[in-house]
DOFIFI-762087 format. One record per residue (C-alpha): residue in one letter; residue number from 1; x, y, z. Coordinates in Angstrom, 2 decimals. Layout:
! DOFIFI-762087
r resn=a	resi=NUM	px=X	py=Y	pz=Z
...
END
This chain:
! DOFIFI-762087
r resn=a	resi=1	px=0.00	py=0.00	pz=0.00
r resn=d	resi=2	px=2.88	py=2.38	pz=0.78
r resn=f	resi=3	px=4.42	py=1.69	pz=-2.60
r resn=i	resi=4	px=1.18	py=2.21	pz=-4.55
r resn=k	resi=5	px=0.52	py=5.36	pz=-2.57
r resn=v	resi=6	px=3.67	py=7.00	pz=-3.93
r resn=a	resi=7	px=4.18	py=5.21	pz=-7.27
r resn=h	resi=8	px=0.82	py=4.65	pz=-8.95
r resn=p	resi=9	px=0.01	py=7.11	pz=-11.77
r resn=d	resi=10	px=-3.74	py=7.09	pz=-11.01
r resn=a	resi=11	px=-4.79	py=9.48	pz=-8.22
r resn=e	resi=12	px=-7.74	py=7.29	pz=-7.24
r resn=f	resi=13	px=-5.41	py=4.33	pz=-6.71
r resn=r	resi=14	px=-3.11	py=6.49	pz=-4.60
r resn=k	resi=15	px=-6.06	py=7.68	pz=-2.54
r resn=a	resi=16	px=-7.33	py=4.11	pz=-2.02
r resn=a	resi=17	px=-3.84	py=2.94	pz=-1.09
r resn=e	resi=18	px=-3.55	py=5.68	pz=1.52
r resn=k	resi=19	px=-6.90	py=4.64	pz=3.07
r resn=t	resi=20	px=-5.84	py=1.00	pz=3.01
r resn=r	resi=21	px=-2.55	py=1.86	pz=4.70
r resn=i	resi=22	px=-4.38	py=3.73	pz=7.45
r resn=d	resi=23	px=-6.93	py=0.93	pz=7.95
r resn=i	resi=24	px=-4.23	py=-1.73	pz=8.14
r resn=g	resi=25	px=-2.17	py=0.40	pz=10.49
r resn=t	resi=26	px=-5.16	py=0.87	pz=12.77
r resn=v	resi=27	px=-5.82	py=-2.87	pz=12.95
r resn=v	resi=28	px=-2.15	py=-3.66	pz=13.58
r resn=e	resi=29	px=-1.79	py=-1.01	pz=16.28
r resn=k	resi=30	px=-4.95	py=-2.21	pz=18.01
r resn=r	resi=31	px=-3.73	py=-5.80	pz=18.00
r resn=v	resi=32	px=-0.26	py=-4.85	pz=19.21
r resn=a	resi=33	px=-1.81	py=-2.76	pz=21.99
r resn=e	resi=34	px=-3.99	py=-5.72	pz=23.04
r resn=l	resi=35	px=-0.95	py=-8.01	pz=23.15
r resn=f	resi=36	px=1.05	py=-5.47	pz=25.12
r resn=m	resi=37	px=-1.78	py=-4.98	pz=27.60
r resn=f	resi=38	px=-2.15	py=-8.74	pz=28.06
r resn=d	resi=39	px=1.58	py=-9.11	pz=28.64
r resn=f	resi=40	px=1.63	py=-6.16	pz=31.02
r resn=e	resi=41	px=-1.31	py=-7.52	pz=33.03
r resn=i	resi=42	px=0.18	py=-10.97	pz=33.58
r resn=s	resi=43	px=3.45	py=-9.21	pz=34.46
r resn=g	resi=44	px=1.85	py=-7.14	pz=37.22
r resn=i	resi=45	px=1.53	py=-3.66	pz=35.70
r resn=h	resi=46	px=-1.48	py=-3.08	pz=37.96
r resn=l	resi=47	px=0.59	py=-3.59	pz=41.14
r resn=d	resi=48	px=2.10	py=-0.90	pz=43.31
r resn=e	resi=49	px=5.75	py=0.05	pz=42.83
r resn=a	resi=50	px=7.11	py=-2.26	pz=45.54
r resn=k	resi=51	px=5.32	py=-5.32	pz=44.15
r resn=r	resi=52	px=6.27	py=-4.47	pz=40.54
r resn=s	resi=53	px=9.89	py=-4.31	pz=41.65
r resn=k	resi=54	px=9.49	py=-7.73	pz=43.23
r resn=v	resi=55	px=8.00	py=-9.10	pz=39.99
r resn=v	resi=56	px=11.04	py=-7.84	pz=38.08
r resn=n	resi=57	px=13.41	py=-9.44	pz=40.57
r resn=l	resi=58	px=11.51	py=-12.74	pz=40.43
r resn=n	resi=59	px=11.68	py=-12.77	pz=36.63
r resn=v	resi=60	px=15.42	py=-12.17	pz=36.74
r resn=k	resi=61	px=15.80	py=-14.96	pz=39.28
r resn=l	resi=62	px=13.71	py=-17.28	pz=37.11
r resn=l	resi=63	px=15.93	py=-16.62	pz=34.10
r resn=d	resi=64	px=19.03	py=-17.44	pz=36.14
r resn=l	resi=65	px=17.52	py=-20.58	pz=37.65
r resn=s	resi=66	px=16.19	py=-21.78	pz=34.30
r resn=y	resi=67	px=19.60	py=-21.35	pz=32.71
r resn=e	resi=68	px=21.25	py=-23.18	pz=35.60
r resn=f	resi=69	px=18.71	py=-26.02	pz=35.44
r resn=l	resi=70	px=18.91	py=-26.52	pz=31.68
r resn=q	resi=71	px=22.69	py=-26.34	pz=31.59
r resn=a	resi=72	px=23.15	py=-28.77	pz=34.46
r resn=s	resi=73	px=20.51	py=-31.21	pz=33.17
r resn=h	resi=74	px=22.55	py=-31.65	pz=29.97
r resn=h	resi=75	px=25.92	py=-31.82	pz=31.69
r resn=p	resi=76	px=27.72	py=-35.17	pz=31.26
r resn=q	resi=77	px=27.75	py=-37.60	pz=34.17
r resn=a	resi=78	px=31.15	py=-38.95	pz=35.17
r resn=i	resi=79	px=31.66	py=-42.47	pz=36.51
r resn=e	resi=80	px=34.74	py=-44.49	pz=37.33
r resn=k	resi=81	px=35.88	py=-46.63	pz=34.44
r resn=r	resi=82	px=35.76	py=-49.84	pz=36.50
r resn=y	resi=83	px=31.96	py=-49.64	pz=36.78
r resn=i	resi=84	px=31.50	py=-49.88	pz=33.00
r resn=p	resi=85	px=31.95	py=-53.28	pz=31.28
r resn=e	resi=86	px=35.19	py=-53.26	pz=29.32
r resn=h	resi=87	px=33.60	py=-54.31	pz=26.02
r resn=i	resi=88	px=31.41	py=-51.16	pz=25.85
r resn=r	resi=89	px=33.77	py=-48.53	pz=27.28
r resn=h	resi=90	px=34.83	py=-47.45	pz=23.80
r resn=c	resi=91	px=31.24	py=-46.28	pz=23.14
r resn=f	resi=92	px=31.67	py=-43.42	pz=25.62
r resn=s	resi=93	px=34.12	py=-40.57	pz=26.16
r resn=v	resi=94	px=37.05	py=-41.69	pz=28.32
r resn=d	resi=95	px=38.74	py=-39.10	pz=30.54
r resn=g	resi=96	px=41.61	py=-40.69	pz=32.45
r resn=d	resi=97	px=40.16	py=-43.14	pz=34.96
r resn=s	resi=98	px=36.58	py=-41.97	pz=34.44
r resn=i	resi=99	px=34.02	py=-42.19	pz=31.69
r resn=q	resi=100	px=31.87	py=-39.23	pz=30.65
r resn=i	resi=101	px=28.30	py=-40.07	pz=29.64
r resn=g	resi=102	px=26.63	py=-37.08	pz=28.02
r resn=g	resi=103	px=23.36	py=-38.56	pz=26.76
r resn=l	resi=104	px=21.09	py=-41.58	pz=26.52
r resn=h	resi=105	px=22.77	py=-43.15	pz=23.45
r resn=a	resi=106	px=19.26	py=-44.16	pz=22.36
r resn=d	resi=107	px=20.42	py=-44.79	pz=18.79
r resn=s	resi=108	px=23.05	py=-47.34	pz=19.82
r resn=p	resi=109	px=22.39	py=-50.87	pz=18.54
r resn=s	resi=110	px=23.79	py=-52.25	pz=21.81
r resn=e	resi=111	px=21.24	py=-52.89	pz=24.54
r resn=r	resi=112	px=23.99	py=-52.78	pz=27.19
r resn=v	resi=113	px=25.17	py=-49.36	pz=26.00
r resn=r	resi=114	px=21.65	py=-47.95	pz=26.08
r resn=e	resi=115	px=21.02	py=-49.41	pz=29.56
r resn=a	resi=116	px=24.27	py=-48.07	pz=30.99
r resn=a	resi=117	px=23.75	py=-44.63	pz=29.50
r resn=y	resi=118	px=20.15	py=-44.47	pz=30.73
r resn=k	resi=119	px=20.95	py=-45.47	pz=34.31
r resn=i	resi=120	px=24.03	py=-43.28	pz=34.66
r resn=f	resi=121	px=23.00	py=-40.14	pz=32.74
r resn=l	resi=122	px=19.65	py=-39.94	pz=34.58
r resn=y	resi=123	px=21.03	py=-40.72	pz=38.02
r resn=p	resi=124	px=19.77	py=-38.29	pz=40.70
r resn=n	resi=125	px=21.65	py=-35.02	pz=41.10
r resn=p	resi=126	px=20.95	py=-33.47	pz=44.55
r resn=s	resi=127	px=21.99	py=-29.94	pz=43.57
r resn=l	resi=128	px=19.80	py=-30.06	pz=40.49
r resn=l	resi=129	px=16.83	py=-31.21	pz=42.54
r resn=l	resi=130	px=17.30	py=-28.22	pz=44.83
r resn=c	resi=131	px=17.40	py=-25.98	pz=41.76
r resn=l	resi=132	px=14.12	py=-27.49	pz=40.54
r resn=d	resi=133	px=12.48	py=-26.97	pz=43.93
r resn=e	resi=134	px=13.59	py=-23.34	pz=43.92
r resn=l	resi=135	px=12.33	py=-22.87	pz=40.37
r resn=l	resi=136	px=8.87	py=-24.18	pz=41.19
r resn=a	resi=137	px=8.68	py=-22.08	pz=44.35
r resn=c	resi=138	px=9.74	py=-19.01	pz=42.38
r resn=t	resi=139	px=7.17	py=-19.55	pz=39.61
r resn=y	resi=140	px=4.40	py=-20.03	pz=42.17
r resn=e	resi=141	px=5.37	py=-16.88	pz=44.05
r resn=l	resi=142	px=5.40	py=-14.91	pz=40.81
r resn=a	resi=143	px=1.99	py=-16.23	pz=39.76
r resn=k	resi=144	px=0.41	py=-15.41	pz=43.13
r resn=l	resi=145	px=1.94	py=-11.95	pz=43.12
r resn=v	resi=146	px=0.27	py=-11.04	pz=39.80
r resn=g	resi=147	px=-3.10	py=-12.49	pz=40.84
r resn=f	resi=148	px=-3.19	py=-16.11	pz=39.63
r resn=e	resi=149	px=-3.94	py=-19.30	pz=41.56
r resn=s	resi=150	px=-0.80	py=-20.99	pz=40.26
r resn=f	resi=151	px=1.84	py=-20.70	pz=37.57
r resn=a	resi=152	px=-0.15	py=-23.14	pz=35.45
r resn=h	resi=153	px=-3.08	py=-20.69	pz=35.46
r resn=r	resi=154	px=-0.75	py=-17.84	pz=34.44
r resn=a	resi=155	px=0.98	py=-19.82	pz=31.69
r resn=l	resi=156	px=-2.27	py=-21.10	pz=30.15
r resn=k	resi=157	px=-4.03	py=-17.72	pz=30.18
r resn=g	resi=158	px=-4.73	py=-16.73	pz=26.59
r resn=t	resi=159	px=-4.03	py=-20.19	pz=25.16
r resn=m	resi=160	px=-6.49	py=-22.70	pz=23.68
r resn=a	resi=161	px=-6.59	py=-24.53	pz=27.03
r resn=n	resi=162	px=-7.05	py=-21.24	pz=28.94
r resn=s	resi=163	px=-6.93	py=-22.84	pz=32.42
r resn=p	resi=164	px=-5.79	py=-26.05	pz=34.18
r resn=g	resi=165	px=-9.33	py=-26.60	pz=35.42
r resn=k	resi=166	px=-10.63	py=-26.72	pz=31.87
r resn=m	resi=167	px=-7.96	py=-29.23	pz=30.92
r resn=a	resi=168	px=-8.70	py=-31.43	pz=33.93
r resn=s	resi=169	px=-12.46	py=-31.37	pz=33.38
r resn=s	resi=170	px=-11.98	py=-32.22	pz=29.71
r resn=v	resi=171	px=-9.80	py=-35.20	pz=30.53
r resn=t	resi=172	px=-12.17	py=-36.59	pz=33.14
r resn=a	resi=173	px=-15.05	py=-36.21	pz=30.69
r resn=i	resi=174	px=-13.54	py=-38.77	pz=28.30
r resn=h	resi=175	px=-15.43	py=-42.04	pz=28.29
r resn=p	resi=176	px=-13.42	py=-44.74	pz=30.12
r resn=d	resi=177	px=-13.77	py=-47.17	pz=27.20
r resn=c	resi=178	px=-12.13	py=-44.62	pz=24.92
r resn=l	resi=179	px=-9.16	py=-44.23	pz=27.27
r resn=i	resi=180	px=-8.78	py=-47.98	pz=27.74
r resn=t	resi=181	px=-8.93	py=-48.63	pz=24.00
r resn=a	resi=182	px=-6.36	py=-45.94	pz=23.22
r resn=s	resi=183	px=-4.06	py=-47.09	pz=26.02
r resn=k	resi=184	px=-4.19	py=-50.75	pz=25.00
r resn=f	resi=185	px=-3.65	py=-49.82	pz=21.38
r resn=l	resi=186	px=-0.57	py=-47.76	pz=22.25
r resn=c	resi=187	px=0.81	py=-50.61	pz=24.33
r resn=g	resi=188	px=0.33	py=-53.00	pz=21.44
r resn=l	resi=189	px=2.24	py=-50.66	pz=19.18
r resn=l	resi=190	px=5.17	py=-50.62	pz=21.59
r resn=q	resi=191	px=6.00	py=-54.18	pz=20.53
r resn=l	resi=192	px=5.60	py=-53.29	pz=16.86
r resn=n	resi=193	px=7.86	py=-50.27	pz=17.36
r resn=c	resi=194	px=10.55	py=-52.44	pz=18.93
r resn=g	resi=195	px=10.41	py=-54.71	pz=15.90
r resn=l	resi=196	px=11.04	py=-51.74	pz=13.65
r resn=y	resi=197	px=14.04	py=-50.64	pz=15.68
r resn=t	resi=198	px=16.31	py=-52.53	pz=13.30
r resn=c	resi=199	px=15.16	py=-50.50	pz=10.25
r resn=n	resi=200	px=18.43	py=-49.29	pz=8.77
r resn=i	resi=201	px=17.91	py=-46.49	pz=6.27
r resn=d	resi=202	px=20.78	py=-45.55	pz=3.97
r resn=p	resi=203	px=20.37	py=-41.92	pz=2.83
r resn=a	resi=204	px=22.48	py=-42.68	pz=-0.23
r resn=l	resi=205	px=19.65	py=-44.85	pz=-1.59
r resn=y	resi=206	px=17.19	py=-41.96	pz=-1.46
r resn=s	resi=207	px=19.17	py=-38.87	pz=-2.40
r resn=p	resi=208	px=19.36	py=-39.67	pz=-6.16
r resn=y	resi=209	px=15.54	py=-39.36	pz=-6.31
r resn=f	resi=210	px=15.51	py=-35.90	pz=-4.72
r resn=s	resi=211	px=17.70	py=-33.58	pz=-6.73
r resn=l	resi=212	px=17.18	py=-29.85	pz=-6.14
r resn=g	resi=213	px=15.39	py=-29.35	pz=-9.45
r resn=v	resi=214	px=13.04	py=-32.28	pz=-8.88
r resn=c	resi=215	px=12.20	py=-31.11	pz=-5.35
r resn=m	resi=216	px=11.46	py=-27.55	pz=-6.48
r resn=e	resi=217	px=9.21	py=-28.82	pz=-9.26
r resn=g	resi=218	px=7.39	py=-31.05	pz=-6.80
r resn=l	resi=219	px=6.97	py=-28.21	pz=-4.30
r resn=n	resi=220	px=5.64	py=-25.92	pz=-7.01
r resn=a	resi=221	px=3.13	py=-28.56	pz=-8.13
r resn=l	resi=222	px=2.01	py=-29.17	pz=-4.55
r resn=f	resi=223	px=1.38	py=-25.49	pz=-3.81
r resn=h	resi=224	px=-0.36	py=-24.98	pz=-7.14
r resn=q	resi=225	px=-2.73	py=-27.95	pz=-6.68
r resn=l	resi=226	px=-3.51	py=-27.22	pz=-3.05
r resn=l	resi=227	px=-3.41	py=-23.43	pz=-2.77
r resn=g	resi=228	px=-3.30	py=-22.12	pz=-6.32
r resn=v	resi=229	px=0.15	py=-20.68	pz=-5.63
r resn=s	resi=230	px=2.98	py=-20.85	pz=-8.15
r resn=f	resi=231	px=6.51	py=-19.50	pz=-7.97
r resn=h	resi=232	px=9.26	py=-18.82	pz=-10.45
r resn=a	resi=233	px=12.94	py=-18.03	pz=-10.43
r resn=e	resi=234	px=14.00	py=-14.39	pz=-10.57
r resn=e	resi=235	px=17.38	py=-12.87	pz=-11.24
r resn=p	resi=236	px=18.57	py=-11.32	pz=-7.96
r resn=l	resi=237	px=19.61	py=-7.69	pz=-7.92
r resn=a	resi=238	px=23.23	py=-6.70	pz=-7.32
r resn=g	resi=239	px=24.12	py=-7.25	pz=-3.67
r resn=e	resi=240	px=20.78	py=-8.92	pz=-2.91
r resn=v	resi=241	px=22.22	py=-12.38	pz=-2.20
r resn=w	resi=242	px=25.33	py=-13.39	pz=-0.30
r resn=s	resi=243	px=26.43	py=-16.20	pz=-2.64
r resn=d	resi=244	px=26.12	py=-17.12	pz=-6.29
r resn=d	resi=245	px=24.62	py=-20.44	pz=-5.19
r resn=v	resi=246	px=21.55	py=-18.68	pz=-3.74
r resn=r	resi=247	px=18.41	py=-18.82	pz=-5.89
r resn=k	resi=248	px=15.68	py=-16.18	pz=-5.63
r resn=l	resi=249	px=12.08	py=-17.39	pz=-5.89
r resn=a	resi=250	px=9.03	py=-15.17	pz=-6.24
r resn=p	resi=251	px=5.53	py=-16.45	pz=-5.22
r resn=g	resi=252	px=2.27	py=-15.86	pz=-6.82
r resn=a	resi=253	px=0.72	py=-15.03	pz=-3.45
r resn=p	resi=254	px=1.86	py=-13.04	pz=-0.35
r resn=d	resi=255	px=1.01	py=-15.82	pz=2.11
r resn=f	resi=256	px=3.29	py=-18.31	pz=0.40
r resn=a	resi=257	px=5.73	py=-18.22	pz=3.30
r resn=e	resi=258	px=2.95	py=-18.81	pz=5.83
r resn=v	resi=259	px=2.27	py=-22.41	pz=4.82
r resn=p	resi=260	px=2.89	py=-24.32	pz=8.06
r resn=s	resi=261	px=5.95	py=-26.51	pz=7.91
r resn=i	resi=262	px=4.29	py=-29.34	pz=9.84
r resn=l	resi=263	px=1.66	py=-29.76	pz=7.13
r resn=m	resi=264	px=4.40	py=-29.92	pz=4.53
r resn=e	resi=265	px=6.16	py=-32.66	pz=6.48
r resn=f	resi=266	px=3.11	py=-34.88	pz=6.17
r resn=f	resi=267	px=2.89	py=-34.27	pz=2.44
r resn=a	resi=268	px=6.54	py=-35.30	pz=2.20
r resn=s	resi=269	px=5.68	py=-38.75	pz=3.60
r resn=d	resi=270	px=2.72	py=-39.40	pz=1.27
r resn=y	resi=271	px=3.62	py=-41.55	pz=-1.72
r resn=r	resi=272	px=0.80	py=-40.04	pz=-3.78
r resn=i	resi=273	px=2.69	py=-36.76	pz=-3.53
r resn=m	resi=274	px=6.17	py=-38.24	pz=-3.88
r resn=s	resi=275	px=5.17	py=-40.23	pz=-6.97
r resn=q	resi=276	px=4.31	py=-37.01	pz=-8.83
r resn=f	resi=277	px=7.89	py=-35.78	pz=-8.96
r resn=a	resi=278	px=10.46	py=-38.00	pz=-7.17
r resn=c	resi=279	px=12.57	py=-39.73	pz=-9.79
r resn=h	resi=280	px=16.19	py=-40.82	pz=-10.15
r resn=y	resi=281	px=18.31	py=-37.95	pz=-11.47
r resn=q	resi=282	px=20.19	py=-40.28	pz=-13.86
r resn=t	resi=283	px=17.73	py=-42.98	pz=-14.94
r resn=g	resi=284	px=14.43	py=-41.13	pz=-14.48
r resn=e	resi=285	px=13.12	py=-44.15	pz=-12.54
r resn=p	resi=286	px=10.25	py=-43.23	pz=-10.19
r resn=l	resi=287	px=10.88	py=-43.60	pz=-6.47
r resn=p	resi=288	px=9.53	py=-47.06	pz=-5.47
r resn=e	resi=289	px=6.59	py=-47.00	pz=-3.08
r resn=s	resi=290	px=8.28	py=-49.62	pz=-0.90
r resn=m	resi=291	px=11.15	py=-47.19	pz=-0.21
r resn=v	resi=292	px=8.76	py=-44.48	pz=0.95
r resn=s	resi=293	px=6.89	py=-46.93	pz=3.20
r resn=r	resi=294	px=10.13	py=-48.15	pz=4.74
r resn=l	resi=295	px=11.33	py=-44.59	pz=5.32
r resn=c	resi=296	px=8.03	py=-43.63	pz=6.99
r resn=q	resi=297	px=8.20	py=-46.69	pz=9.23
r resn=s	resi=298	px=11.74	py=-45.90	pz=10.29
r resn=k	resi=299	px=10.74	py=-42.36	pz=11.27
r resn=r	resi=300	px=7.96	py=-43.65	pz=13.47
r resn=v	resi=301	px=10.03	py=-46.12	pz=15.41
r resn=c	resi=302	px=8.89	py=-46.00	pz=19.04
r resn=g	resi=303	px=6.20	py=-43.47	pz=18.08
r resn=a	resi=304	px=3.75	py=-45.00	pz=20.55
r resn=a	resi=305	px=6.28	py=-44.78	pz=23.35
r resn=d	resi=306	px=7.06	py=-41.17	pz=22.43
r resn=t	resi=307	px=3.36	py=-40.30	pz=22.51
r resn=q	resi=308	px=2.93	py=-41.90	pz=25.91
r resn=l	resi=309	px=6.02	py=-40.11	pz=27.18
r resn=q	resi=310	px=4.72	py=-36.71	pz=26.05
r resn=i	resi=311	px=1.38	py=-37.42	pz=27.73
r resn=f	resi=312	px=3.27	py=-38.30	pz=30.91
r resn=y	resi=313	px=5.39	py=-35.13	pz=30.70
r resn=a	resi=314	px=2.27	py=-33.00	pz=30.16
r resn=a	resi=315	px=0.49	py=-34.51	pz=33.17
r resn=l	resi=316	px=3.60	py=-34.15	pz=35.35
r resn=d	resi=317	px=4.08	py=-30.60	pz=34.17
r resn=q	resi=318	px=0.57	py=-29.63	pz=35.25
r resn=v	resi=319	px=1.10	py=-31.11	pz=38.71
r resn=y	resi=320	px=4.46	py=-29.39	pz=39.21
r resn=h	resi=321	px=3.11	py=-25.99	pz=38.18
r resn=d	resi=322	px=-0.10	py=-26.22	pz=40.18
r resn=k	resi=323	px=-0.31	py=-25.23	pz=43.84
r resn=p	resi=324	px=2.66	py=-26.43	pz=45.96
r resn=k	resi=325	px=2.43	py=-29.95	pz=47.39
r resn=c	resi=326	px=3.68	py=-31.09	pz=50.78
r resn=t	resi=327	px=6.13	py=-33.50	pz=49.17
r resn=t	resi=328	px=9.25	py=-33.53	pz=47.03
r resn=t	resi=329	px=9.37	py=-33.36	pz=43.24
r resn=t	resi=330	px=10.88	py=-36.87	pz=43.22
r resn=e	resi=331	px=7.96	py=-38.26	pz=45.22
r resn=i	resi=332	px=5.52	py=-36.55	pz=42.85
r resn=l	resi=333	px=7.32	py=-38.15	pz=39.92
r resn=r	resi=334	px=7.20	py=-41.57	pz=41.60
r resn=y	resi=335	px=3.49	py=-41.19	pz=42.29
r resn=a	resi=336	px=2.87	py=-40.15	pz=38.68
r resn=r	resi=337	px=4.76	py=-43.22	pz=37.45
r resn=e	resi=338	px=2.68	py=-45.54	pz=39.60
r resn=r	resi=339	px=-0.55	py=-44.00	pz=38.34
r resn=g	resi=340	px=0.81	py=-43.40	pz=34.83
r resn=s	resi=341	px=-0.77	py=-44.59	pz=31.63
r resn=c	resi=342	px=0.27	py=-47.94	pz=30.19
r resn=g	resi=343	px=3.12	py=-47.00	pz=27.87
r resn=s	resi=344	px=4.89	py=-44.51	pz=30.11
r resn=a	resi=345	px=4.56	py=-46.80	pz=33.11
r resn=i	resi=346	px=6.26	py=-49.62	pz=31.19
r resn=w	resi=347	px=9.57	py=-47.97	pz=30.51
r resn=l	resi=348	px=9.70	py=-45.08	pz=32.95
r resn=a	resi=349	px=9.29	py=-47.51	pz=35.81
r resn=t	resi=350	px=12.21	py=-49.65	pz=34.68
r resn=v	resi=351	px=14.73	py=-47.40	pz=36.43
r resn=q	resi=352	px=13.17	py=-45.99	pz=39.58
r resn=s	resi=353	px=16.30	py=-44.03	pz=40.45
r resn=t	resi=354	px=15.72	py=-41.45	pz=37.71
r resn=t	resi=355	px=14.48	py=-38.03	pz=38.79
r resn=p	resi=356	px=12.41	py=-35.10	pz=37.49
r resn=t	resi=357	px=15.61	py=-33.36	pz=36.43
r resn=s	resi=358	px=15.72	py=-35.81	pz=33.53
r resn=c	resi=359	px=12.42	py=-34.60	pz=32.06
r resn=p	resi=360	px=13.42	py=-32.22	pz=29.24
r resn=d	resi=361	px=10.08	py=-30.58	pz=28.42
r resn=l	resi=362	px=9.01	py=-28.94	pz=31.68
r resn=w	resi=363	px=9.62	py=-25.29	pz=30.74
r resn=p	resi=364	px=7.13	py=-23.87	pz=29.92
r resn=p	resi=365	px=3.88	py=-25.92	pz=29.99
r resn=w	resi=366	px=3.32	py=-27.01	pz=26.43
r resn=c	resi=367	px=0.76	py=-28.90	pz=24.42
r resn=g	resi=368	px=1.83	py=-30.33	pz=21.07
r resn=g	resi=369	px=-0.15	py=-31.68	pz=18.16
r resn=s	resi=370	px=-0.05	py=-33.04	pz=14.65
r resn=a	resi=371	px=-2.08	py=-33.02	pz=11.46
r resn=s	resi=372	px=-2.13	py=-34.84	pz=8.16
r resn=s	resi=373	px=-3.80	py=-34.53	pz=4.78
r resn=k	resi=374	px=-5.21	py=-37.41	pz=2.81
r resn=t	resi=375	px=-5.43	py=-35.86	pz=-0.64
r resn=l	resi=376	px=-4.69	py=-32.76	pz=-2.68
r resn=n	resi=377	px=-8.02	py=-30.98	pz=-2.65
r resn=r	resi=378	px=-8.14	py=-27.46	pz=-4.10
r resn=a	resi=379	px=-11.36	py=-26.60	pz=-2.26
r resn=m	resi=380	px=-9.87	py=-27.79	pz=1.03
r resn=g	resi=381	px=-6.71	py=-25.84	pz=0.28
r resn=e	resi=382	px=-8.74	py=-22.65	pz=-0.14
r resn=h	resi=383	px=-10.64	py=-23.46	pz=3.06
r resn=f	resi=384	px=-7.33	py=-23.88	pz=4.88
r resn=r	resi=385	px=-6.01	py=-20.61	pz=3.48
r resn=r	resi=386	px=-9.18	py=-18.74	pz=4.40
r resn=e	resi=387	px=-9.69	py=-20.13	pz=7.91
r resn=m	resi=388	px=-6.07	py=-20.57	pz=9.06
r resn=l	resi=389	px=-3.45	py=-18.75	pz=6.99
r resn=a	resi=390	px=-5.28	py=-15.52	pz=6.26
r resn=h	resi=391	px=-5.54	py=-14.41	pz=9.89
r resn=g	resi=392	px=-1.90	py=-14.53	pz=10.88
r resn=g	resi=393	px=-1.89	py=-13.80	pz=14.62
r resn=s	resi=394	px=-5.04	py=-11.67	pz=14.61
r resn=k	resi=395	px=-7.52	py=-14.40	pz=15.54
r resn=e	resi=396	px=-7.62	py=-16.67	pz=18.57
r resn=p	resi=397	px=-6.20	py=-20.14	pz=17.81
r resn=m	resi=398	px=-9.30	py=-22.01	pz=18.97
r resn=l	resi=399	px=-11.55	py=-19.88	pz=16.77
r resn=m	resi=400	px=-9.34	py=-20.67	pz=13.77
r resn=v	resi=401	px=-9.49	py=-24.39	pz=14.57
r resn=e	resi=402	px=-13.27	py=-24.20	pz=14.91
r resn=g	resi=403	px=-13.51	py=-22.41	pz=11.58
r resn=m	resi=404	px=-11.33	py=-25.01	pz=9.91
r resn=l	resi=405	px=-13.20	py=-28.00	pz=11.36
r resn=q	resi=406	px=-16.63	py=-26.31	pz=11.23
r resn=k	resi=407	px=-17.18	py=-27.49	pz=14.80
r resn=t	resi=408	px=-15.80	py=-27.09	pz=18.30
r resn=p	resi=409	px=-13.21	py=-29.85	pz=18.81
r resn=t	resi=410	px=-13.54	py=-32.07	pz=21.87
r resn=i	resi=411	px=-11.03	py=-34.22	pz=23.73
r resn=e	resi=412	px=-12.70	py=-37.26	pz=22.16
r resn=d	resi=413	px=-11.91	py=-35.84	pz=18.71
r resn=f	resi=414	px=-8.22	py=-35.53	pz=19.58
r resn=v	resi=415	px=-8.09	py=-39.06	pz=21.01
r resn=e	resi=416	px=-9.87	py=-40.45	pz=17.95
r resn=a	resi=417	px=-7.44	py=-38.66	pz=15.65
r resn=l	resi=418	px=-4.49	py=-40.10	pz=17.57
r resn=v	resi=419	px=-5.89	py=-43.63	pz=17.39
r resn=l	resi=420	px=-6.64	py=-43.31	pz=13.66
r resn=d	resi=421	px=-3.14	py=-42.03	pz=13.03
r resn=l	resi=422	px=-1.59	py=-44.96	pz=14.90
r resn=d	resi=423	px=-4.05	py=-47.41	pz=13.32
r resn=e	resi=424	px=-2.90	py=-46.32	pz=9.87
r resn=f	resi=425	px=0.71	py=-46.90	pz=10.93
r resn=k	resi=426	px=-0.06	py=-50.35	pz=12.36
r resn=s	resi=427	px=-1.84	py=-51.44	pz=9.19
END
């Protein structure tokens, strides 16, 4: 609008552009003001000077504690060499008479290596537990100071969940048969996942089918069929790119860059999409469907266990960030394990000496999700653009989801989607 305002030869166009610029500016300023006010309110702008100063100090303390916690939780654990079987010592970093274990080694083909790494890397760290206790106390104090029941209430304010109470009531409203079915199904998939653990994928077998030119053609076709968007190569201006290898692409639509990457990831695993463009750069041979299926299976190894683990983390996270309990974080973790859902109870209970400092996704409370598309449907693409992409950040997430689905989603819908997704994988 700014450009048309100063460059268009027609005065009416310039006048319309100026009005458009003002209207857009008004909307943007209003939205920014709303976001600022929301942020200010949950940060205690309404408090007196002494309490505002305390809020600032608590936030600084939280930053320091969070940094300390995250750094220490990823710090390698050292153990004397003699405690590690000689035939697997070479799998770890040796430092004199000790061995440094800096991770879980989950991708190791050796069961003994994975077991040793798991038990040692996640062994309790007293100083880290104290840091966690201080973190939780600090977040609760901050939440109470700015007028919330708990840090969970503060963190969920303005999100799709909105409040811990809403989440809890939604979960308890699920029919027991639905929970049992989903839990048993996930447990059954654990065995299937373990069978797929031996899937060895050689990238060299796949790369010849995905040359840069082929991938760009496929991407262009995908956007055109789904969203009516096409792009073409443009010659960059002098000084516009930092290397001669960089290619400049120009869309046919301004929201080209807003296509969510997660959606694209699902298209990239659909053979109906891959078969439209993936071919060997030398022979022209289409990518075999069996290779795509095998690749998809390898990427979903232990998917059921991962899902159960994220559910466990989410439940634990809500307990930790609710009102303080008269017990330790380790006892809360142990209680959660004992009451945990099937999959998480299976493997989290195998080593009872692990502690909450080994849970990587506690900061901040988070709810993840996934989506997939079954076909390239132009009408659905337009619906997706209109209900989801067009709003940017100007519309509440739940309202966008409702517009996309043409209904208010329920917990049962999410559970059903999860089961269908896993059912497709199992078949």
